[in-house]
N, CA, C and O of each residue as an XYZ file, in Angstrom:
592
protein
N      12.016    -13.475    -12.318
C      11.119    -14.504    -12.505
C      12.362    -15.542    -12.971
O      13.046    -15.271    -13.958
N      12.609    -16.854    -12.104
C      14.071    -18.059    -12.716
C      13.148    -18.804    -13.119
O      13.494    -19.795    -13.762
N      11.480    -18.541    -12.841
C      10.786    -19.999    -13.774
C      10.508    -19.931    -15.059
O       9.451    -19.351    -15.306
N      11.209    -20.401    -16.122
C      11.220    -20.048    -17.296
C      10.234    -20.546    -18.288
O      10.485    -20.645    -19.489
N       8.814    -20.935    -17.594
C       7.658    -21.318    -17.713
C       6.734    -20.351    -18.372
O       5.861    -20.705    -19.164
N       6.967    -19.056    -17.999
C       6.622    -18.516    -17.602
C       7.246    -16.709    -18.613
O       8.296    -16.523    -19.228
N       6.076    -15.742    -18.375
C       7.195    -14.743    -19.459
C       7.125    -14.116    -18.279
O       6.161    -14.558    -17.653
N       7.867    -13.055    -17.519
C       6.961    -11.655    -16.290
C       7.404    -10.481    -17.124
O       8.318    -10.475    -17.948
N       6.399     -9.225    -16.688
C       7.506     -8.079    -16.686
C       6.947     -7.317    -15.961
O       5.759     -7.380    -15.647
N       8.208     -6.024    -15.402
C       7.375     -5.273    -14.508
C       7.217     -4.101    -15.486
O       7.524     -3.596    -16.566
N       6.338     -4.006    -14.038
C       5.118     -2.724    -13.878
C       5.357     -1.830    -13.851
O       5.439     -0.966    -14.724
N       5.635     -1.844    -12.162
C       6.199     -0.426    -11.904
C       6.243      0.006    -10.285
O       5.802     -0.881     -9.555
N       6.608      0.975     -9.735
C       6.857      0.347     -8.479
C       6.303      0.795     -7.353
O       6.285      1.982     -7.676
N       5.707      0.778     -5.987
C       4.514      0.656     -5.475
C       5.043      0.873     -4.401
O       5.585     -0.108     -3.891
N       5.110      2.276     -3.586
C       5.404      3.284     -2.190
C       4.849      2.909     -1.286
O       3.702      3.301     -1.502
N       4.842      2.148      0.073
C       3.765      1.924      0.538
C       4.380      3.375      1.697
O       5.551      3.470      2.065
N       3.333      4.296      2.062
C       3.587      5.547      2.887
C       2.329      5.519      4.442
O       1.146      5.191      4.358
N       2.886      5.858      5.429
C       1.718      6.637      6.630
C       1.475      7.411      5.693
O       2.081      7.935      4.758
N      -0.477      7.365      6.513
C      -0.394      8.927      6.088
C      -2.050      9.081      7.440
O      -2.713      8.313      8.136
N      -2.008     10.464      7.146
C      -2.958     10.714      7.841
C      -4.160     12.174      7.195
O      -3.937     12.807      6.164
N      -5.165     12.366      7.965
C      -5.909     13.973      7.281
C      -5.330     14.771      8.536
O      -5.202     14.590      9.747
N      -5.106     15.561      7.769
C      -3.962     17.573      8.709
C      -5.426     17.459      9.611
O      -5.113     18.105     10.611
N      -6.675     17.061      9.803
C      -7.080     17.556     10.876
C      -6.479     16.340     12.154
O      -6.073     16.753     13.240
N      -6.494     15.502     11.962
C      -6.577     14.329     13.030
C      -4.709     14.357     13.060
O      -4.390     13.543     13.927
N      -3.429     14.989     12.434
C      -2.471     15.419     12.990
C      -2.289     16.869     13.585
O      -1.229     17.441     13.838
N      -3.549     17.314     13.742
C      -3.400     18.818     14.634
C      -4.394     18.429     15.766
O      -4.459     18.960     16.875
N      -5.136     17.436     15.307
C      -5.709     17.276     17.020
C      -4.389     15.975     18.276
O      -4.007     15.919     19.445
N      -4.221     15.254     17.032
C      -2.941     14.069     18.271
C      -1.708     14.355     17.924
O      -0.868     14.115     18.792
N      -1.146     15.003     16.450
C       0.420     15.690     16.515
C       0.600     14.738     15.600
O      -0.369     14.029     15.329
N       1.834     14.521     14.945
C       2.910     13.882     14.171
C       4.001     13.199     14.598
O       5.107     13.349     15.115
N       3.141     12.272     14.114
C       4.549     10.835     15.189
C       5.809     11.121     14.598
O       5.804     11.581     13.456
N       6.921     10.921     15.198
C       8.345     11.100     15.190
C       9.166      9.895     14.947
O      10.294      9.747     14.477
N       8.103      8.916     15.492
C       9.279      7.486     15.318
C       8.368      6.117     15.178
O       7.594      6.077     16.134
N       8.229      5.168     14.446
C       7.396      4.201     14.418
C       6.328      4.006     15.936
O       5.132      4.232     16.117
N       7.507      3.445     16.913
C       7.192      3.067     18.295
C       6.158      4.289     18.853
O       5.340      3.912     19.693
N       6.118      5.687     18.473
C       4.830      6.728     18.945
C       3.475      5.757     18.343
O       2.518      5.591     19.100
N       3.464      5.241     17.179
C       2.830      5.046     16.443
C       1.452      4.174     17.895
O       0.236      4.342     17.987
N       2.343      3.362     18.698
C       1.732      2.917     20.227
C       0.884      3.709     20.546
O      -0.035      3.232     21.212
N       0.823      5.203     20.225
C      -0.116      5.729     21.505
C      -0.688      6.721     20.919
O      -1.097      7.740     21.475
N      -0.740      6.459     19.764
C      -1.044      7.111     18.173
C      -2.611      6.421     17.456
O      -2.528      5.216     17.219
N      -3.828      7.013     17.150
C      -5.634      6.435     16.951
C      -4.638      5.457     15.297
O      -3.675      6.027     14.784
N      -4.832      4.895     15.081
C      -4.239      3.993     13.901
C      -5.308      2.857     13.091
O      -5.913      1.983     13.712
N      -5.385      3.006     11.962
C      -6.390      1.886     11.090
C      -5.413      0.525     11.048
O      -4.497      0.233     11.817
N      -5.806     -0.041     10.152
C      -5.370     -1.483      9.812
C      -6.038     -1.951      9.005
O      -7.246     -1.722      8.941
N      -5.397     -2.728      8.190
C      -5.679     -3.647      7.627
C      -5.498     -5.439      7.326
O      -4.518     -6.185      7.324
N      -7.003     -5.654      7.084
C      -6.960     -7.469      7.707
C      -6.907     -7.992      6.392
O      -7.343     -7.527      5.339
N      -6.191     -9.222      6.680
C      -5.803    -10.099      6.065
C      -7.318    -10.960      5.619
O      -7.895    -11.424      6.603
N      -7.947    -11.194      4.385
C      -9.314    -11.560      4.483
C      -8.693    -13.412      4.874
O      -9.462    -14.214      5.404
N      -7.664    -13.682      4.606
C      -7.205    -14.923      4.649
C      -6.495    -15.999      6.202
O      -6.406    -17.174      6.556
N      -6.196    -14.824      6.606
C      -6.260    -14.920      8.699
C      -6.783    -14.727      9.458
O      -6.636    -15.243     10.566
N      -7.920    -13.582      9.026
C      -8.398    -12.588      9.971
C      -7.483    -11.701     10.652
O      -7.992    -10.903     11.439
N      -6.035    -11.685     10.478
C      -5.642    -11.419     11.369
C      -5.027     -9.480     10.323
O      -5.157     -9.169      9.139
N      -4.218     -8.439     11.886
C      -3.776     -7.822     10.110
C      -2.761     -7.529      9.990
O      -1.877     -7.548     10.846
N      -2.697     -7.209      8.924
C      -1.786     -6.539      7.685
C      -0.156     -6.335      8.742
O      -0.594     -5.887      9.801
N       0.475     -6.387      8.803
C       1.490     -5.794      9.208
C       2.232     -4.884      8.548
O       2.610     -5.185      7.415
N       2.742     -3.055      9.343
C       3.519     -2.589      8.240
C       5.083     -2.661      8.457
O       5.764     -2.952      9.439
N       5.388     -2.289      7.174
C       6.327     -2.355      6.835
C       7.612     -0.778      6.573
O       7.251      0.303      6.105
N       8.733     -1.034      6.925
C       9.346      0.079      7.479
C      10.759     -0.412      6.889
O      11.057     -1.475      6.345
N      11.772      1.091      7.275
C      12.926      0.114      5.851
C      13.773     -0.506      7.084
O      13.241     -0.768      8.163
N      15.054     -0.699      6.830
C      15.726     -1.886      6.970
C      15.229     -2.891      7.993
O      15.407     -3.257      9.155
N      14.304     -3.196      6.604
C      12.992     -5.397      7.271
C      11.918     -4.855      8.966
O      11.133     -5.585      9.571
N      12.201     -3.733      9.229
C      11.499     -3.353     10.314
C      10.329     -4.030      9.754
O      10.270     -4.545      8.637
N       8.924     -3.953     11.089
C       7.284     -4.255     10.897
C       6.977     -3.401     11.948
O       7.803     -2.958     12.746
N       5.800     -3.174     11.944
C       5.219     -3.107     13.240
C       3.464     -3.482     13.234
O       2.844     -3.032     12.271
N       2.626     -4.336     14.345
C       1.871     -4.457     13.675
C       0.554     -3.725     14.726
O       0.304     -4.055     15.885
N       0.087     -3.013     14.177
C      -1.286     -2.137     15.510
C      -1.457     -3.752     16.648
O      -1.395     -4.956     16.401
N      -1.689     -2.941     17.914
C      -2.281     -3.730     18.576
C      -3.657     -3.523     19.089
O      -4.339     -4.212     19.847
N      -3.858     -2.569     18.575
C      -5.060     -1.572     19.058
C      -5.593     -0.858     17.152
O      -4.680     -0.517     16.401
N      -6.621     -0.785     16.822
C      -7.349     -0.169     15.828
C      -8.305      1.202     16.367
O      -8.778      0.952     17.476
N      -8.607      2.261     15.971
C      -9.512      2.599     15.820
C     -10.570      2.489     14.575
O     -11.693      2.942     14.356
N      -9.550      1.578     13.803
C     -10.815      1.339     12.028
C     -10.055     -0.387     11.869
O      -8.863     -0.681     11.959
N     -10.742     -0.915     11.719
C     -10.209     -2.324     10.111
C     -10.691     -2.638      9.519
O     -11.868     -2.279      9.479
N     -10.352     -3.262      8.883
C     -11.171     -3.947      6.949
C     -10.658     -3.992      6.383
O      -9.815     -3.234      5.904
N     -11.049     -5.128      6.177
C     -10.523     -5.644      4.639
C     -10.474     -5.177      3.488
O     -10.107     -5.677      2.424
N     -10.932     -4.011      3.798
C     -11.957     -3.208      2.195
C     -10.878     -2.238      2.157
O     -10.810     -1.531      3.163
N     -10.005     -2.024      1.237
C      -8.917     -1.016      1.411
C      -9.222      0.070      1.156
O      -8.400      0.963      1.361
N     -10.763      0.439      0.515
C     -11.342      1.453      0.066
C     -11.988      2.586      1.664
O     -11.905      3.761      2.022
N     -12.992      0.463      2.492
C     -13.161      1.651      3.630
C     -12.190      2.302      4.097
O     -12.180      3.529      4.194
N     -11.034      1.352      4.523
C      -9.596      2.110      5.517
C      -9.369      3.634      4.788
O      -9.071      4.526      5.582
N      -9.472      3.986      3.476
C      -8.768      4.768      2.864
C      -9.862      6.198      3.284
O      -9.448      7.351      3.164
N     -11.677      5.784      3.917
C     -12.473      6.723      4.184
C     -12.141      6.251      5.438
O     -12.882      7.076      5.971
N     -11.869      5.898      5.995
C     -11.757      5.834      7.426
C     -10.503      7.096      7.463
O     -10.839      8.170      7.962
N      -9.274      6.971      7.008
C      -8.168      7.767      7.024
C      -8.642      9.598      6.973
O      -8.465     10.608      7.654
N      -9.402      9.144      5.568
C      -9.882     10.985      5.340
C     -10.799     11.117      6.007
O     -10.986     12.322      6.175
N     -11.846     10.255      6.741
C     -12.071     11.421      8.074
C     -11.639     11.218      9.802
O     -12.187     11.311     10.900
N     -10.416     10.914      9.276
C      -9.565     11.551     10.236
C      -9.733     10.591     11.370
O      -9.694     11.009     12.527
N      -9.933      9.225     11.077
C     -10.269      8.343     12.317
C      -8.455      7.579     13.107
O      -8.209      7.274     14.274
N      -7.622      7.515     11.959
C      -6.051      7.435     12.471
C      -5.186      7.343     11.503
O      -5.577      7.660     10.379
N      -4.013      6.961     11.655
C      -3.010      7.141     11.176
C      -3.274      5.686     10.136
O      -4.027      4.856     10.645
N      -2.660      5.305      8.615
C      -2.669      4.222      8.006
C      -1.466      4.086      7.162
O      -1.139      5.131      6.599
N      -0.822      3.182      6.965
C      -0.156      2.677      5.537
C      -0.415      1.805      4.721
O      -0.321      0.591      4.903
N      -0.999      2.739      3.100
C      -1.327      2.542      2.203
C      -0.552      2.938      0.978
O       0.145      3.950      0.912
N      -0.714      2.137      0.093
C       0.383      1.873     -1.196
C      -0.574      3.422     -1.072
O      -1.534      3.835     -0.421
N       0.845      4.193     -2.669
C       0.500      5.530     -3.286
C      -0.386      5.339     -3.661
O      -1.421      5.448     -3.003
N      -0.330      4.918     -5.063
C      -0.901      4.868     -5.684
C      -2.957      5.114     -5.458
O      -3.695      5.587     -6.322
N      -3.357      4.654     -4.170
C      -3.912      5.258     -3.534
C      -4.286      6.259     -3.161
O      -5.368      6.800     -3.390
N      -3.285      6.669     -2.446
C      -3.448      8.332     -1.998
C      -2.710      9.211     -2.896
O      -2.864     10.377     -2.532
N      -1.930      9.105     -3.981
C      -1.242     10.548     -4.679
C      -2.312     11.362     -4.754
O      -2.233     12.359     -4.036
N      -3.409     11.230     -5.479
C      -4.650     12.487     -5.344
C      -4.823     13.286     -4.659
O      -4.706     14.501     -4.819
N      -5.240     12.486     -3.484
C      -4.868     13.112     -2.110
C      -4.205     13.715     -1.844
O      -4.496     14.782     -1.303
N      -3.137     13.391     -2.056
C      -1.907     13.830     -1.008
C      -1.298     14.972     -2.091
O      -0.327     15.566     -1.622
N      -1.711     15.421     -3.544
C      -1.728     16.633     -4.297
C      -2.244     17.034     -3.127
O      -1.571     17.297     -2.130
N      -4.347     17.141     -3.269
C      -5.070     18.040     -3.358
C      -4.899     18.559     -1.515
O      -5.735     19.347     -1.076
N      -3.522     17.917     -0.378
C      -3.596     18.313      1.003
C      -4.566     17.747      1.496
O      -4.853     18.005      2.665
N      -5.477     16.657      0.617
C      -6.558     16.128      2.609
C      -6.476     15.289      2.802
O      -7.384     14.643      3.325
N      -4.706     14.544      2.319
C      -3.622     13.632      2.995
C      -2.373     14.084      3.300
O      -1.834     14.910      2.563
N      -1.843     13.674      4.257
C      -0.427     14.221      4.893
C       0.099     12.840      5.459
O      -0.270     12.026      6.305
N       1.516     13.037      4.255
C       2.858     11.539      4.701
C       3.368     12.107      5.737
O       3.435     13.335      5.693
N       3.940     11.317      7.117
C       4.311     10.908      7.694
C       5.659     10.388      7.532
O       6.182     10.213      6.432
N       6.286     10.111      8.805
C       7.284      9.147      9.393
C       7.779      8.557      7.535
O       7.778      7.356      7.262
N       8.236      9.873      6.253
C       8.986      9.658      5.462
C      10.264      8.934      5.626
O      10.685      8.069      4.857
N      10.846      9.369      6.705
C      12.460      8.682      6.000
C      12.641      6.889      7.007
O      13.627      6.296      7.447
N      11.348      6.615      7.008
C      11.463      5.273      7.452
C      10.227      4.342      6.567
O       9.937      3.150      6.675
N       9.822      5.098      5.933
C       9.576      3.881      4.715
C       9.890      2.659      3.832
O      11.028      2.649      3.363
N       9.313      1.920      3.610
C      10.524      1.227      3.196
C      10.675      1.088      1.308
O       9.944      1.468      0.393
N      11.826      0.451      1.342
C      11.812      0.328     -0.479
C      11.188     -0.477     -1.357
O      10.888     -1.667     -1.267
N      10.965      0.594     -2.533
C       9.310      0.159     -2.862
C       8.839     -1.519     -4.083
O       9.492     -2.188     -4.884
N       7.735     -1.546     -3.694
C       7.881     -3.300     -3.816
C       8.611     -2.878     -5.483
O       9.123     -1.857     -5.941
N       8.330     -4.254     -6.029
C       8.205     -4.102     -7.713
C       7.347     -4.784     -7.812
O       7.589     -5.885     -7.317
N       5.956     -4.649     -8.421
C       5.116     -5.349     -9.054
C       5.017     -5.812    -10.751
O       5.079     -4.988    -11.663
N       4.894     -6.905    -10.896
C       5.049     -8.176    -11.580
C       3.892     -8.384    -12.520
O       2.919     -7.785    -12.060
N       3.573     -9.058    -13.776
C       2.515     -9.307    -14.343
C       3.401    -10.503    -14.870
O       4.410    -10.425    -15.572
N       2.971    -11.285    -14.519
C       3.214    -12.684    -15.837
C       2.163    -13.941    -16.552
O       0.986    -13.952    -16.190
N       2.687    -15.056    -17.648
C       1.998    -15.582    -18.616
C       2.622    -16.379    -18.625
O       3.817    -16.299    -18.342
N       1.887    -17.680    -19.033
C       2.509    -18.769    -19.688
C       3.506    -18.652    -20.706
O       2.998    -18.114    -21.690
N       4.875    -18.965    -20.911
C       4.882    -19.266    -22.016
C       5.063    -19.945    -23.420
O       5.310    -19.414    -24.503
N       4.896    -21.093    -23.144
C       4.685    -22.271    -24.160
C       3.120    -23.008    -24.107
O       2.355    -22.926    -23.146
N       2.944    -23.488    -24.939
C       1.129    -24.550    -25.160
C       0.977    -22.627    -25.539
O       1.570    -21.553    -25.642
N      -0.483    -23.443    -25.623
C      -1.811    -22.337    -26.135
C      -2.326    -21.426    -24.765
O      -3.018    -21.716    -23.789
N      -1.606    -20.144    -25.220
C      -2.302    -19.437    -24.419
C      -3.090    -18.737    -25.374
O      -2.688    -18.333    -26.465
N      -4.514    -18.588    -24.792
C      -5.390    -17.778    -25.164
C      -5.397    -16.405    -25.786
O      -4.503    -15.638    -25.427
N      -6.060    -16.093    -26.449
C      -5.883    -14.528    -27.451
C      -5.969    -13.776    -26.393
O      -5.078    -12.941    -26.239
N      -6.788    -13.846    -25.637
C      -7.491    -12.728    -24.896
C      -6.470    -12.768    -23.812
O      -6.654    -11.716    -23.200
N      -5.490    -13.417    -23.243
C      -4.924    -13.479    -22.510
C      -3.744    -12.874    -22.884
O      -3.209    -12.629    -21.803
N      -2.923    -12.437    -23.865
C      -2.113    -12.464    -24.632
C      -2.542    -10.272    -24.708
O      -2.043     -9.296    -24.147
N      -3.593    -10.454    -25.639
C      -4.554     -8.924    -25.156
C      -4.271     -8.368    -24.517
O      -3.634     -7.331    -24.707
N      -4.908     -9.177    -22.632
C      -4.354     -8.308    -21.499
C      -3.175     -8.222    -21.028
O      -2.805     -7.193    -20.462
N      -2.897     -8.594    -21.081
C      -0.567     -9.394    -21.068
C      -0.697     -7.597    -21.201
O      -0.822     -6.546    -20.572
N      -0.564     -8.173    -22.442
C       0.566     -6.421    -23.622
C      -1.082     -5.257    -23.009
O      -0.659     -4.103    -23.073
N      -2.139     -5.228    -22.663
C      -2.383     -3.034    -22.860
C      -2.161     -3.272    -21.194
O      -2.265     -2.159    -20.677
N      -1.856     -4.448    -20.006
C      -1.272     -4.342    -18.884
C      -0.015     -3.640    -18.842
O       0.115     -2.584    -18.224
N       1.088     -4.302    -19.602
C       2.323     -4.072    -19.480
C       1.644     -2.847    -20.510
O       1.175     -2.150    -19.610
N       1.357     -2.278    -21.501
C       1.823     -0.743    -22.175
C       1.422      0.121    -21.172
O       2.190      0.994    -20.767
N      -0.269     -0.094    -20.496
C      -0.255      1.324    -19.496
C       0.490      0.943    -17.953
O       0.780      1.845    -17.167
N       0.711     -0.293    -17.695
C       1.505      0.182    -16.274
C       2.203      0.130    -16.039
O       2.472      0.005    -14.845
N       3.547      0.209    -17.448
C       4.718      0.011    -17.570
C       5.679      1.633    -16.722
O       5.631      2.805    -17.094
N       6.480      0.997    -15.492
C       7.662      2.485    -15.634
C       7.863      2.762    -16.662
O       7.934      1.896    -17.534
N       8.053      4.278    -16.968
C       8.986      4.579    -18.376
C       9.798      5.409    -18.155
O      10.571      5.768    -19.043
């Protein structure tokens, strides 16, 4: 961050994975390309501000937005339940699915076109009276979530 009015700290990196349940993959197959997603059941996450679906992002600055979804929601937890129940493929942040991937309840697909991980930062004002509770929360989040 180049604005000297703020203190910013990088917390971690967020990977975006395309995932599906093993049952869904057994029923409809595994996509071999982004284009194949057009012919497979997918879910979509709705941007609450616009009412439109968030685009899926891939390597080399490629994006894809589902035109037809089997399930759509503005709630990531609801989308995650739909994915687990085999309703469709979805692109979702790694921190929501790490345990499910380890337990083999979900499977990653299209790994070769995954986007570069996103940097997650936290920031707070540098000058002026910063309430102690803001400093405490800031320091706690930095200590708990920072990349080690």
